[in-house]
PDB file of N, CA, C and O in Angstrom, chain B, residues numbered from 101:
ATOM      1  N   MET B 101     -12.899 -16.921 -53.973  1.00  0.00           N
ATOM      2  CA  MET B 101     -12.287 -17.268 -55.793  1.00  0.00           C
ATOM      3  C   MET B 101     -13.439 -18.044 -56.590  1.00  0.00           C
ATOM      4  O   MET B 101     -14.345 -18.724 -56.108  1.00  0.00           O
ATOM      5  N   ILE B 102     -13.110 -17.705 -58.226  1.00  0.00           N
ATOM      6  CA  ILE B 102     -13.870 -18.411 -58.788  1.00  0.00           C
ATOM      7  C   ILE B 102     -12.985 -19.267 -59.730  1.00  0.00           C
ATOM      8  O   ILE B 102     -11.993 -19.120 -60.444  1.00  0.00           O
ATOM      9  N   ALA B 103     -14.111 -20.522 -59.254  1.00  0.00           N
ATOM     10  CA  ALA B 103     -13.414 -21.455 -60.957  1.00  0.00           C
ATOM     11  C   ALA B 103     -13.889 -21.715 -61.572  1.00  0.00           C
ATOM     12  O   ALA B 103     -15.091 -21.804 -61.323  1.00  0.00           O
ATOM     13  N   SER B 104     -13.381 -22.103 -63.022  1.00  0.00           N
ATOM     14  CA  SER B 104     -13.829 -22.065 -64.047  1.00  0.00           C
ATOM     15  C   SER B 104     -13.359 -23.384 -64.889  1.00  0.00           C
ATOM     16  O   SER B 104     -12.560 -24.202 -64.432  1.00  0.00           O
ATOM     17  N   ALA B 105     -13.908 -23.472 -66.065  1.00  0.00           N
ATOM     18  CA  ALA B 105     -13.779 -24.945 -66.489  1.00  0.00           C
ATOM     19  C   ALA B 105     -14.166 -24.529 -68.080  1.00  0.00           C
ATOM     20  O   ALA B 105     -15.081 -23.902 -68.614  1.00  0.00           O
ATOM     21  N   GLN B 106     -13.180 -25.098 -68.447  1.00  0.00           N
ATOM     22  CA  GLN B 106     -12.866 -24.766 -69.916  1.00  0.00           C
ATOM     23  C   GLN B 106     -13.572 -26.280 -70.872  1.00  0.00           C
ATOM     24  O   GLN B 106     -12.972 -27.219 -70.350  1.00  0.00           O
ATOM     25  N   GLY B 107     -14.237 -26.697 -71.641  1.00  0.00           N
ATOM     26  CA  GLY B 107     -14.235 -28.347 -72.716  1.00  0.00           C
ATOM     27  C   GLY B 107     -15.351 -28.060 -72.691  1.00  0.00           C
ATOM     28  O   GLY B 107     -16.072 -27.136 -73.066  1.00  0.00           O
ATOM     29  N   THR B 108     -15.448 -29.278 -72.029  1.00  0.00           N
ATOM     30  CA  THR B 108     -16.916 -29.888 -72.775  1.00  0.00           C
ATOM     31  C   THR B 108     -18.550 -29.403 -71.457  1.00  0.00           C
ATOM     32  O   THR B 108     -19.781 -29.418 -71.453  1.00  0.00           O
ATOM     33  N   GLY B 109     -17.846 -29.185 -70.916  1.00  0.00           N
ATOM     34  CA  GLY B 109     -18.849 -29.228 -70.001  1.00  0.00           C
ATOM     35  C   GLY B 109     -18.915 -30.406 -68.620  1.00  0.00           C
ATOM     36  O   GLY B 109     -19.315 -30.076 -67.504  1.00  0.00           O
ATOM     37  N   ASN B 110     -18.588 -31.366 -68.863  1.00  0.00           N
ATOM     38  CA  ASN B 110     -18.286 -32.539 -68.078  1.00  0.00           C
ATOM     39  C   ASN B 110     -17.416 -32.371 -67.456  1.00  0.00           C
ATOM     40  O   ASN B 110     -16.393 -32.913 -67.874  1.00  0.00           O
ATOM     41  N   THR B 111     -17.291 -31.532 -66.102  1.00  0.00           N
ATOM     42  CA  THR B 111     -16.806 -31.146 -64.993  1.00  0.00           C
ATOM     43  C   THR B 111     -17.472 -32.177 -63.798  1.00  0.00           C
ATOM     44  O   THR B 111     -18.609 -32.585 -63.561  1.00  0.00           O
ATOM     45  N   LEU B 112     -16.010 -32.384 -63.126  1.00  0.00           N
ATOM     46  CA  LEU B 112     -17.004 -33.393 -61.832  1.00  0.00           C
ATOM     47  C   LEU B 112     -16.089 -32.914 -60.726  1.00  0.00           C
ATOM     48  O   LEU B 112     -14.864 -33.005 -60.815  1.00  0.00           O
ATOM     49  N   PHE B 113     -17.115 -32.073 -59.019  1.00  0.00           N
ATOM     50  CA  PHE B 113     -16.433 -31.827 -58.408  1.00  0.00           C
ATOM     51  C   PHE B 113     -17.220 -32.652 -57.212  1.00  0.00           C
ATOM     52  O   PHE B 113     -18.435 -32.456 -57.198  1.00  0.00           O
ATOM     53  N   ARG B 114     -16.728 -33.497 -56.265  1.00  0.00           N
ATOM     54  CA  ARG B 114     -16.908 -34.570 -55.334  1.00  0.00           C
ATOM     55  C   ARG B 114     -16.838 -33.174 -54.270  1.00  0.00           C
ATOM     56  O   ARG B 114     -16.494 -31.992 -54.286  1.00  0.00           O
ATOM     57  N   GLN B 115     -17.431 -34.235 -53.334  1.00  0.00           N
ATOM     58  CA  GLN B 115     -17.298 -33.030 -51.947  1.00  0.00           C
ATOM     59  C   GLN B 115     -16.827 -34.159 -50.660  1.00  0.00           C
ATOM     60  O   GLN B 115     -17.498 -35.152 -50.378  1.00  0.00           O
ATOM     61  N   LEU B 116     -16.230 -33.979 -50.338  1.00  0.00           N
ATOM     62  CA  LEU B 116     -14.877 -34.850 -48.902  1.00  0.00           C
ATOM     63  C   LEU B 116     -16.100 -34.501 -47.809  1.00  0.00           C
ATOM     64  O   LEU B 116     -16.814 -33.509 -47.957  1.00  0.00           O
ATOM     65  N   SER B 117     -16.237 -35.344 -46.807  1.00  0.00           N
ATOM     66  CA  SER B 117     -16.251 -35.389 -45.491  1.00  0.00           C
ATOM     67  C   SER B 117     -15.650 -35.773 -44.657  1.00  0.00           C
ATOM     68  O   SER B 117     -14.484 -36.075 -44.911  1.00  0.00           O
ATOM     69  N   VAL B 118     -16.141 -35.935 -43.322  1.00  0.00           N
ATOM     70  CA  VAL B 118     -15.215 -36.989 -42.158  1.00  0.00           C
ATOM     71  C   VAL B 118     -15.914 -38.416 -42.662  1.00  0.00           C
ATOM     72  O   VAL B 118     -15.237 -39.370 -42.279  1.00  0.00           O
ATOM     73  N   ASN B 119     -17.333 -38.887 -43.578  1.00  0.00           N
ATOM     74  CA  ASN B 119     -17.917 -39.906 -43.646  1.00  0.00           C
ATOM     75  C   ASN B 119     -17.259 -40.573 -45.141  1.00  0.00           C
ATOM     76  O   ASN B 119     -17.921 -41.466 -45.669  1.00  0.00           O
ATOM     77  N   ASP B 120     -15.752 -40.062 -45.914  1.00  0.00           N
ATOM     78  CA  ASP B 120     -15.080 -40.030 -46.899  1.00  0.00           C
ATOM     79  C   ASP B 120     -13.281 -40.090 -45.767  1.00  0.00           C
ATOM     80  O   ASP B 120     -12.327 -39.534 -46.310  1.00  0.00           O
ATOM     81  N   GLY B 121     -13.093 -40.569 -44.727  1.00  0.00           N
ATOM     82  CA  GLY B 121     -11.627 -40.031 -44.173  1.00  0.00           C
ATOM     83  C   GLY B 121     -11.623 -39.589 -43.373  1.00  0.00           C
ATOM     84  O   GLY B 121     -11.619 -39.970 -42.202  1.00  0.00           O
ATOM     85  N   LEU B 122     -11.623 -38.058 -44.137  1.00  0.00           N
ATOM     86  CA  LEU B 122     -11.727 -36.410 -43.362  1.00  0.00           C
ATOM     87  C   LEU B 122     -11.278 -36.517 -42.134  1.00  0.00           C
ATOM     88  O   LEU B 122     -11.814 -37.334 -41.385  1.00  0.00           O
ATOM     89  N   SER B 123     -10.437 -35.885 -41.779  1.00  0.00           N
ATOM     90  CA  SER B 123      -9.707 -36.315 -40.411  1.00  0.00           C
ATOM     91  C   SER B 123     -10.854 -34.596 -39.355  1.00  0.00           C
ATOM     92  O   SER B 123     -11.011 -34.254 -38.183  1.00  0.00           O
ATOM     93  N   HIS B 124     -11.160 -34.258 -40.262  1.00  0.00           N
ATOM     94  CA  HIS B 124     -12.317 -33.135 -38.821  1.00  0.00           C
ATOM     95  C   HIS B 124     -12.955 -32.259 -40.705  1.00  0.00           C
ATOM     96  O   HIS B 124     -12.469 -32.209 -41.835  1.00  0.00           O
ATOM     97  N   SER B 125     -13.951 -31.858 -40.189  1.00  0.00           N
ATOM     98  CA  SER B 125     -15.079 -30.989 -40.626  1.00  0.00           C
ATOM     99  C   SER B 125     -14.172 -29.586 -41.254  1.00  0.00           C
ATOM    100  O   SER B 125     -14.513 -29.027 -42.296  1.00  0.00           O
ATOM    101  N   ASP B 126     -13.516 -29.343 -40.799  1.00  0.00           N
ATOM    102  CA  ASP B 126     -12.928 -27.796 -40.200  1.00  0.00           C
ATOM    103  C   ASP B 126     -11.235 -27.799 -41.407  1.00  0.00           C
ATOM    104  O   ASP B 126     -10.080 -28.095 -41.099  1.00  0.00           O
ATOM    105  N   VAL B 127     -11.928 -27.249 -43.027  1.00  0.00           N
ATOM    106  CA  VAL B 127     -10.439 -27.494 -43.804  1.00  0.00           C
ATOM    107  C   VAL B 127     -10.082 -25.832 -43.311  1.00  0.00           C
ATOM    108  O   VAL B 127     -10.778 -24.830 -43.149  1.00  0.00           O
ATOM    109  N   THR B 128      -8.302 -26.206 -43.144  1.00  0.00           N
ATOM    110  CA  THR B 128      -8.225 -25.001 -43.170  1.00  0.00           C
ATOM    111  C   THR B 128      -7.162 -24.359 -43.763  1.00  0.00           C
ATOM    112  O   THR B 128      -6.881 -23.180 -43.552  1.00  0.00           O
ATOM    113  N   ALA B 129      -6.430 -25.266 -44.664  1.00  0.00           N
ATOM    114  CA  ALA B 129      -5.598 -25.076 -45.806  1.00  0.00           C
ATOM    115  C   ALA B 129      -5.714 -26.415 -47.213  1.00  0.00           C
ATOM    116  O   ALA B 129      -6.148 -27.542 -46.972  1.00  0.00           O
ATOM    117  N   MET B 130      -5.271 -26.012 -48.516  1.00  0.00           N
ATOM    118  CA  MET B 130      -5.403 -27.118 -48.904  1.00  0.00           C
ATOM    119  C   MET B 130      -4.441 -26.537 -50.183  1.00  0.00           C
ATOM    120  O   MET B 130      -4.089 -25.366 -50.329  1.00  0.00           O
ATOM    121  N   VAL B 131      -4.134 -27.626 -51.020  1.00  0.00           N
ATOM    122  CA  VAL B 131      -2.972 -27.729 -51.945  1.00  0.00           C
ATOM    123  C   VAL B 131      -2.973 -28.539 -53.031  1.00  0.00           C
ATOM    124  O   VAL B 131      -3.830 -29.403 -52.849  1.00  0.00           O
ATOM    125  N   GLN B 132      -2.495 -28.660 -53.941  1.00  0.00           N
ATOM    126  CA  GLN B 132      -2.501 -30.109 -54.416  1.00  0.00           C
ATOM    127  C   GLN B 132      -1.065 -29.793 -55.524  1.00  0.00           C
ATOM    128  O   GLN B 132      -0.969 -28.940 -56.406  1.00  0.00           O
ATOM    129  N   ASP B 133       0.124 -31.021 -54.995  1.00  0.00           N
ATOM    130  CA  ASP B 133       1.356 -31.675 -54.816  1.00  0.00           C
ATOM    131  C   ASP B 133       1.722 -31.644 -56.274  1.00  0.00           C
ATOM    132  O   ASP B 133       0.792 -31.828 -57.060  1.00  0.00           O
ATOM    133  N   HIS B 134       2.894 -31.447 -56.753  1.00  0.00           N
ATOM    134  CA  HIS B 134       3.316 -31.757 -58.136  1.00  0.00           C
ATOM    135  C   HIS B 134       3.219 -33.030 -58.777  1.00  0.00           C
ATOM    136  O   HIS B 134       3.712 -33.376 -59.850  1.00  0.00           O
ATOM    137  N   SER B 135       2.354 -33.832 -57.788  1.00  0.00           N
ATOM    138  CA  SER B 135       1.977 -35.577 -58.185  1.00  0.00           C
ATOM    139  C   SER B 135       0.723 -35.553 -58.328  1.00  0.00           C
ATOM    140  O   SER B 135       0.192 -36.622 -58.629  1.00  0.00           O
ATOM    141  N   GLY B 136       0.092 -34.662 -58.204  1.00  0.00           N
ATOM    142  CA  GLY B 136      -1.307 -34.347 -58.488  1.00  0.00           C
ATOM    143  C   GLY B 136      -2.339 -34.143 -56.874  1.00  0.00           C
ATOM    144  O   GLY B 136      -3.398 -33.533 -56.724  1.00  0.00           O
ATOM    145  N   PHE B 137      -1.201 -35.210 -55.481  1.00  0.00           N
ATOM    146  CA  PHE B 137      -2.914 -35.302 -54.669  1.00  0.00           C
ATOM    147  C   PHE B 137      -2.861 -34.445 -53.800  1.00  0.00           C
ATOM    148  O   PHE B 137      -1.795 -33.910 -53.494  1.00  0.00           O
ATOM    149  N   LEU B 138      -4.365 -34.060 -53.059  1.00  0.00           N
ATOM    150  CA  LEU B 138      -4.930 -33.305 -52.961  1.00  0.00           C
ATOM    151  C   LEU B 138      -4.439 -33.027 -51.170  1.00  0.00           C
ATOM    152  O   LEU B 138      -4.675 -33.885 -50.320  1.00  0.00           O
ATOM    153  N   TRP B 139      -3.864 -31.928 -50.894  1.00  0.00           N
ATOM    154  CA  TRP B 139      -3.624 -32.031 -49.781  1.00  0.00           C
ATOM    155  C   TRP B 139      -4.255 -31.145 -48.711  1.00  0.00           C
ATOM    156  O   TRP B 139      -4.206 -29.925 -48.865  1.00  0.00           O
ATOM    157  N   PHE B 140      -5.147 -31.945 -47.084  1.00  0.00           N
ATOM    158  CA  PHE B 140      -6.095 -30.821 -46.334  1.00  0.00           C
ATOM    159  C   PHE B 140      -5.567 -30.616 -45.828  1.00  0.00           C
ATOM    160  O   PHE B 140      -4.909 -31.618 -45.546  1.00  0.00           O
ATOM    161  N   GLY B 141      -4.991 -29.173 -44.940  1.00  0.00           N
ATOM    162  CA  GLY B 141      -4.982 -29.321 -43.175  1.00  0.00           C
ATOM    163  C   GLY B 141      -6.513 -29.196 -42.620  1.00  0.00           C
ATOM    164  O   GLY B 141      -7.414 -28.542 -43.145  1.00  0.00           O
ATOM    165  N   THR B 142      -6.575 -29.863 -41.610  1.00  0.00           N
ATOM    166  CA  THR B 142      -7.734 -29.533 -40.875  1.00  0.00           C
ATOM    167  C   THR B 142      -7.349 -28.616 -39.637  1.00  0.00           C
ATOM    168  O   THR B 142      -6.460 -27.771 -39.542  1.00  0.00           O
ATOM    169  N   HIS B 143      -8.500 -29.138 -38.521  1.00  0.00           N
ATOM    170  CA  HIS B 143      -8.421 -28.904 -36.616  1.00  0.00           C
ATOM    171  C   HIS B 143      -7.882 -30.451 -35.951  1.00  0.00           C
ATOM    172  O   HIS B 143      -7.667 -30.801 -34.791  1.00  0.00           O
ATOM    173  N   ASN B 144      -7.798 -31.061 -37.070  1.00  0.00           N
ATOM    174  CA  ASN B 144      -7.636 -32.270 -36.667  1.00  0.00           C
ATOM    175  C   ASN B 144      -6.403 -33.199 -37.156  1.00  0.00           C
ATOM    176  O   ASN B 144      -6.395 -34.358 -36.740  1.00  0.00           O
ATOM    177  N   GLY B 145      -5.269 -32.730 -38.085  1.00  0.00           N
ATOM    178  CA  GLY B 145      -4.494 -33.667 -38.883  1.00  0.00           C
ATOM    179  C   GLY B 145      -4.173 -32.939 -40.095  1.00  0.00           C
ATOM    180  O   GLY B 145      -4.556 -31.857 -40.542  1.00  0.00           O
ATOM    181  N   LEU B 146      -3.054 -34.168 -40.662  1.00  0.00           N
ATOM    182  CA  LEU B 146      -3.183 -33.158 -41.984  1.00  0.00           C
ATOM    183  C   LEU B 146      -3.184 -34.836 -42.916  1.00  0.00           C
ATOM    184  O   LEU B 146      -2.527 -35.871 -42.806  1.00  0.00           O
ATOM    185  N   ASN B 147      -4.640 -34.225 -44.091  1.00  0.00           N
ATOM    186  CA  ASN B 147      -5.176 -35.046 -44.795  1.00  0.00           C
ATOM    187  C   ASN B 147      -4.936 -35.245 -46.387  1.00  0.00           C
ATOM    188  O   ASN B 147      -5.605 -34.521 -47.124  1.00  0.00           O
ATOM    189  N   LYS B 148      -3.886 -36.322 -47.075  1.00  0.00           N
ATOM    190  CA  LYS B 148      -3.588 -36.479 -48.147  1.00  0.00           C
ATOM    191  C   LYS B 148      -4.966 -36.994 -48.800  1.00  0.00           C
ATOM    192  O   LYS B 148      -5.715 -37.515 -47.974  1.00  0.00           O
ATOM    193  N   TYR B 149      -5.570 -36.940 -50.459  1.00  0.00           N
ATOM    194  CA  TYR B 149      -6.798 -37.133 -50.451  1.00  0.00           C
ATOM    195  C   TYR B 149      -5.368 -37.956 -52.249  1.00  0.00           C
ATOM    196  O   TYR B 149      -4.325 -37.361 -52.521  1.00  0.00           O
ATOM    197  N   ASP B 150      -5.684 -38.851 -52.787  1.00  0.00           N
ATOM    198  CA  ASP B 150      -5.699 -39.864 -53.702  1.00  0.00           C
ATOM    199  C   ASP B 150      -6.510 -39.939 -54.637  1.00  0.00           C
ATOM    200  O   ASP B 150      -6.102 -40.750 -55.468  1.00  0.00           O
ATOM    201  N   GLY B 151      -7.689 -39.383 -54.976  1.00  0.00           N
ATOM    202  CA  GLY B 151      -9.170 -39.690 -55.665  1.00  0.00           C
ATOM    203  C   GLY B 151      -9.460 -40.109 -55.478  1.00  0.00           C
ATOM    204  O   GLY B 151     -10.565 -39.975 -56.003  1.00  0.00           O
ATOM    205  N   LYS B 152      -9.478 -41.784 -54.287  1.00  0.00           N
ATOM    206  CA  LYS B 152      -9.963 -42.416 -53.746  1.00  0.00           C
ATOM    207  C   LYS B 152     -10.266 -42.782 -52.452  1.00  0.00           C
ATOM    208  O   LYS B 152     -11.336 -43.375 -52.312  1.00  0.00           O
ATOM    209  N   THR B 153      -9.426 -42.528 -51.219  1.00  0.00           N
ATOM    210  CA  THR B 153      -8.959 -42.495 -50.411  1.00  0.00           C
ATOM    211  C   THR B 153      -7.674 -41.748 -49.430  1.00  0.00           C
ATOM    212  O   THR B 153      -6.453 -41.783 -49.589  1.00  0.00           O
ATOM    213  N   VAL B 154      -8.648 -40.970 -48.203  1.00  0.00           N
ATOM    214  CA  VAL B 154      -8.241 -40.338 -47.617  1.00  0.00           C
ATOM    215  C   VAL B 154      -7.271 -41.391 -46.434  1.00  0.00           C
ATOM    216  O   VAL B 154      -7.538 -42.329 -45.683  1.00  0.00           O
ATOM    217  N   GLN B 155      -5.853 -40.478 -46.853  1.00  0.00           N
ATOM    218  CA  GLN B 155      -4.491 -40.816 -45.697  1.00  0.00           C
ATOM    219  C   GLN B 155      -4.659 -39.359 -44.448  1.00  0.00           C
ATOM    220  O   GLN B 155      -4.752 -38.170 -44.749  1.00  0.00           O
ATOM    221  N   VAL B 156      -4.656 -39.947 -43.078  1.00  0.00           N
ATOM    222  CA  VAL B 156      -4.368 -39.031 -42.296  1.00  0.00           C
ATOM    223  C   VAL B 156      -3.387 -38.647 -41.509  1.00  0.00           C
ATOM    224  O   VAL B 156      -3.526 -39.145 -40.392  1.00  0.00           O
ATOM    225  N   PHE B 157      -2.511 -38.020 -41.596  1.00  0.00           N
ATOM    226  CA  PHE B 157      -1.141 -37.541 -40.792  1.00  0.00           C
ATOM    227  C   PHE B 157      -1.738 -36.527 -39.312  1.00  0.00           C
ATOM    228  O   PHE B 157      -2.388 -35.487 -39.206  1.00  0.00           O
ATOM    229  N   LYS B 158      -1.175 -37.391 -38.445  1.00  0.00           N
ATOM    230  CA  LYS B 158      -1.100 -36.783 -36.938  1.00  0.00           C
ATOM    231  C   LYS B 158      -0.266 -36.694 -36.049  1.00  0.00           C
ATOM    232  O   LYS B 158       0.220 -37.806 -35.841  1.00  0.00           O
ATOM    233  N   ASN B 159       0.354 -35.554 -35.099  1.00  0.00           N
ATOM    234  CA  ASN B 159       0.872 -35.807 -34.205  1.00  0.00           C
ATOM    235  C   ASN B 159       1.149 -36.641 -33.488  1.00  0.00           C
ATOM    236  O   ASN B 159       0.243 -36.807 -32.671  1.00  0.00           O
ATOM    237  N   ILE B 160       2.518 -37.736 -33.254  1.00  0.00           N
ATOM    238  CA  ILE B 160       2.187 -38.911 -32.522  1.00  0.00           C
ATOM    239  C   ILE B 160       3.249 -38.538 -31.293  1.00  0.00           C
ATOM    240  O   ILE B 160       4.477 -38.565 -31.373  1.00  0.00           O
ATOM    241  N   PRO B 161       2.599 -38.251 -30.361  1.00  0.00           N
ATOM    242  CA  PRO B 161       3.669 -38.365 -28.961  1.00  0.00           C
ATOM    243  C   PRO B 161       4.696 -38.977 -28.781  1.00  0.00           C
ATOM    244  O   PRO B 161       4.696 -40.207 -28.733  1.00  0.00           O
ATOM    245  N   GLY B 162       5.773 -38.261 -28.644  1.00  0.00           N
ATOM    246  CA  GLY B 162       7.139 -38.808 -28.254  1.00  0.00           C
ATOM    247  C   GLY B 162       7.853 -39.208 -29.940  1.00  0.00           C
ATOM    248  O   GLY B 162       8.856 -39.922 -29.937  1.00  0.00           O
ATOM    249  N   ASP B 163       7.495 -38.896 -30.818  1.00  0.00           N
ATOM    250  CA  ASP B 163       7.870 -38.965 -32.160  1.00  0.00           C
ATOM    251  C   ASP B 163       7.886 -37.401 -33.116  1.00  0.00           C
ATOM    252  O   ASP B 163       7.098 -36.776 -33.826  1.00  0.00           O
ATOM    253  N   THR B 164       9.427 -37.249 -32.573  1.00  0.00           N
ATOM    254  CA  THR B 164       9.991 -35.621 -33.206  1.00  0.00           C
ATOM    255  C   THR B 164       9.930 -36.033 -34.833  1.00  0.00           C
ATOM    256  O   THR B 164      10.727 -35.347 -35.475  1.00  0.00           O
ATOM    257  N   SER B 165       9.208 -36.948 -35.618  1.00  0.00           N
ATOM    258  CA  SER B 165       9.085 -37.165 -36.881  1.00  0.00           C
ATOM    259  C   SER B 165       7.764 -36.693 -37.373  1.00  0.00           C
ATOM    260  O   SER B 165       7.341 -36.443 -38.502  1.00  0.00           O
ATOM    261  N   SER B 166       7.351 -36.657 -36.438  1.00  0.00           N
ATOM    262  CA  SER B 166       5.745 -36.836 -37.088  1.00  0.00           C
ATOM    263  C   SER B 166       4.959 -35.384 -36.496  1.00  0.00           C
ATOM    264  O   SER B 166       5.354 -34.988 -35.399  1.00  0.00           O
ATOM    265  N   LEU B 167       3.723 -34.484 -37.279  1.00  0.00           N
ATOM    266  CA  LEU B 167       3.430 -33.494 -36.701  1.00  0.00           C
ATOM    267  C   LEU B 167       3.199 -32.893 -35.607  1.00  0.00           C
ATOM    268  O   LEU B 167       2.306 -33.200 -34.816  1.00  0.00           O
ATOM    269  N   PRO B 168       4.281 -31.659 -35.438  1.00  0.00           N
ATOM    270  CA  PRO B 168       4.269 -31.220 -34.259  1.00  0.00           C
ATOM    271  C   PRO B 168       2.837 -30.922 -33.162  1.00  0.00           C
ATOM    272  O   PRO B 168       2.813 -31.082 -31.942  1.00  0.00           O
ATOM    273  N   ASN B 169       1.864 -30.512 -33.942  1.00  0.00           N
ATOM    274  CA  ASN B 169       0.553 -30.484 -33.572  1.00  0.00           C
ATOM    275  C   ASN B 169      -0.699 -30.459 -34.861  1.00  0.00           C
ATOM    276  O   ASN B 169      -0.608 -29.887 -35.948  1.00  0.00           O
ATOM    277  N   ASN B 170      -1.586 -31.083 -34.458  1.00  0.00           N
ATOM    278  CA  ASN B 170      -2.668 -31.604 -34.977  1.00  0.00           C
ATOM    279  C   ASN B 170      -3.286 -30.487 -36.370  1.00  0.00           C
ATOM    280  O   ASN B 170      -3.495 -30.774 -37.549  1.00  0.00           O
ATOM    281  N   ARG B 171      -3.473 -28.950 -35.517  1.00  0.00           N
ATOM    282  CA  ARG B 171      -4.199 -27.819 -36.359  1.00  0.00           C
ATOM    283  C   ARG B 171      -3.240 -27.186 -37.259  1.00  0.00           C
ATOM    284  O   ARG B 171      -2.260 -26.449 -37.147  1.00  0.00           O
ATOM    285  N   ILE B 172      -3.714 -27.597 -37.936  1.00  0.00           N
ATOM    286  CA  ILE B 172      -2.579 -26.760 -39.296  1.00  0.00           C
ATOM    287  C   ILE B 172      -3.766 -26.020 -39.780  1.00  0.00           C
ATOM    288  O   ILE B 172      -4.983 -26.210 -39.773  1.00  0.00           O
ATOM    289  N   THR B 173      -2.871 -25.009 -40.246  1.00  0.00           N
ATOM    290  CA  THR B 173      -2.972 -23.290 -40.689  1.00  0.00           C
ATOM    291  C   THR B 173      -2.469 -23.038 -42.087  1.00  0.00           C
ATOM    292  O   THR B 173      -3.085 -22.331 -42.885  1.00  0.00           O
ATOM    293  N   VAL B 174      -1.585 -23.505 -42.298  1.00  0.00           N
ATOM    294  CA  VAL B 174      -1.231 -23.270 -43.840  1.00  0.00           C
ATOM    295  C   VAL B 174      -0.139 -24.772 -44.500  1.00  0.00           C
ATOM    296  O   VAL B 174       0.414 -25.670 -43.865  1.00  0.00           O
ATOM    297  N   ILE B 175      -0.176 -24.551 -45.678  1.00  0.00           N
ATOM    298  CA  ILE B 175      -0.349 -25.257 -46.472  1.00  0.00           C
ATOM    299  C   ILE B 175       0.905 -25.274 -47.512  1.00  0.00           C
ATOM    300  O   ILE B 175       0.571 -25.793 -48.577  1.00  0.00           O
ATOM    301  N   LEU B 176       2.321 -24.822 -47.480  1.00  0.00           N
ATOM    302  CA  LEU B 176       2.890 -24.129 -48.742  1.00  0.00           C
ATOM    303  C   LEU B 176       3.317 -25.166 -49.629  1.00  0.00           C
ATOM    304  O   LEU B 176       3.078 -26.316 -49.259  1.00  0.00           O
ATOM    305  N   PRO B 177       3.802 -25.026 -50.543  1.00  0.00           N
ATOM    306  CA  PRO B 177       5.291 -26.062 -51.771  1.00  0.00           C
ATOM    307  C   PRO B 177       5.418 -25.202 -52.224  1.00  0.00           C
ATOM    308  O   PRO B 177       4.769 -24.186 -52.471  1.00  0.00           O
ATOM    309  N   ASP B 178       6.941 -25.833 -52.477  1.00  0.00           N
ATOM    310  CA  ASP B 178       8.258 -25.202 -52.921  1.00  0.00           C
ATOM    311  C   ASP B 178       8.573 -25.676 -54.311  1.00  0.00           C
ATOM    312  O   ASP B 178       8.176 -26.553 -55.078  1.00  0.00           O
ATOM    313  N   GLY B 179       9.319 -24.863 -54.299  1.00  0.00           N
ATOM    314  CA  GLY B 179      10.102 -25.207 -56.042  1.00  0.00           C
ATOM    315  C   GLY B 179      10.240 -26.998 -56.017  1.00  0.00           C
ATOM    316  O   GLY B 179       9.402 -27.719 -56.560  1.00  0.00           O
ATOM    317  N   ASP B 180      10.914 -27.289 -55.609  1.00  0.00           N
ATOM    318  CA  ASP B 180      11.462 -29.228 -55.167  1.00  0.00           C
ATOM    319  C   ASP B 180      10.182 -30.283 -55.360  1.00  0.00           C
ATOM    320  O   ASP B 180      10.123 -31.462 -55.709  1.00  0.00           O
ATOM    321  N   GLY B 181       9.180 -29.285 -54.964  1.00  0.00           N
ATOM    322  CA  GLY B 181       8.336 -30.630 -54.897  1.00  0.00           C
ATOM    323  C   GLY B 181       7.489 -31.231 -53.171  1.00  0.00           C
ATOM    324  O   GLY B 181       6.657 -32.036 -52.751  1.00  0.00           O
ATOM    325  N   HIS B 182       8.278 -30.336 -52.780  1.00  0.00           N
ATOM    326  CA  HIS B 182       8.161 -30.439 -51.133  1.00  0.00           C
ATOM    327  C   HIS B 182       7.170 -29.656 -50.766  1.00  0.00           C
ATOM    328  O   HIS B 182       7.077 -28.585 -51.367  1.00  0.00           O
ATOM    329  N   LEU B 183       6.208 -29.960 -49.734  1.00  0.00           N
ATOM    330  CA  LEU B 183       4.849 -28.851 -48.755  1.00  0.00           C
ATOM    331  C   LEU B 183       5.926 -28.815 -47.262  1.00  0.00           C
ATOM    332  O   LEU B 183       6.535 -29.592 -46.528  1.00  0.00           O
ATOM    333  N   TRP B 184       5.651 -27.324 -47.438  1.00  0.00           N
ATOM    334  CA  TRP B 184       5.661 -26.868 -45.396  1.00  0.00           C
ATOM    335  C   TRP B 184       4.081 -26.879 -45.033  1.00  0.00           C
ATOM    336  O   TRP B 184       3.215 -26.479 -45.811  1.00  0.00           O
ATOM    337  N   ILE B 185       3.824 -27.411 -43.695  1.00  0.00           N
ATOM    338  CA  ILE B 185       3.332 -27.296 -43.148  1.00  0.00           C
ATOM    339  C   ILE B 185       3.117 -26.413 -42.384  1.00  0.00           C
ATOM    340  O   ILE B 185       4.304 -26.091 -42.428  1.00  0.00           O
ATOM    341  N   GLY B 186       2.612 -25.543 -41.559  1.00  0.00           N
ATOM    342  CA  GLY B 186       2.567 -24.869 -40.984  1.00  0.00           C
ATOM    343  C   GLY B 186       1.451 -25.273 -39.479  1.00  0.00           C
ATOM    344  O   GLY B 186       0.258 -25.387 -39.759  1.00  0.00           O
ATOM    345  N   THR B 187       1.778 -25.436 -38.249  1.00  0.00           N
ATOM    346  CA  THR B 187       0.598 -25.353 -37.026  1.00  0.00           C
ATOM    347  C   THR B 187       0.700 -24.580 -36.411  1.00  0.00           C
ATOM    348  O   THR B 187       1.428 -23.636 -36.717  1.00  0.00           O
ATOM    349  N   GLU B 188      -0.054 -24.625 -35.137  1.00  0.00           N
ATOM    350  CA  GLU B 188      -0.660 -23.638 -34.261  1.00  0.00           C
ATOM    351  C   GLU B 188       0.849 -23.820 -33.234  1.00  0.00           C
ATOM    352  O   GLU B 188       0.975 -23.164 -32.200  1.00  0.00           O
TER     353      GLU B 188
END
């Protein structure tokens, strides 16, 4: 994928790592939602980035409303603003 920016050339890119709160260094999926949050699927959970902090979502054994598995394979947005998360 090629990324380009138009304008003043003052585009800032920041690399996130486990030191910033990312749950794993292997990112397997990424999407930006309708509110501008970045979502990263990793080998150890789902991560939501708001531009400053990372919030991690993981499987909680016995909690059927949590992720079924921590190994995220795909994140897909739909037209209603929902994210669909695929796991192994």
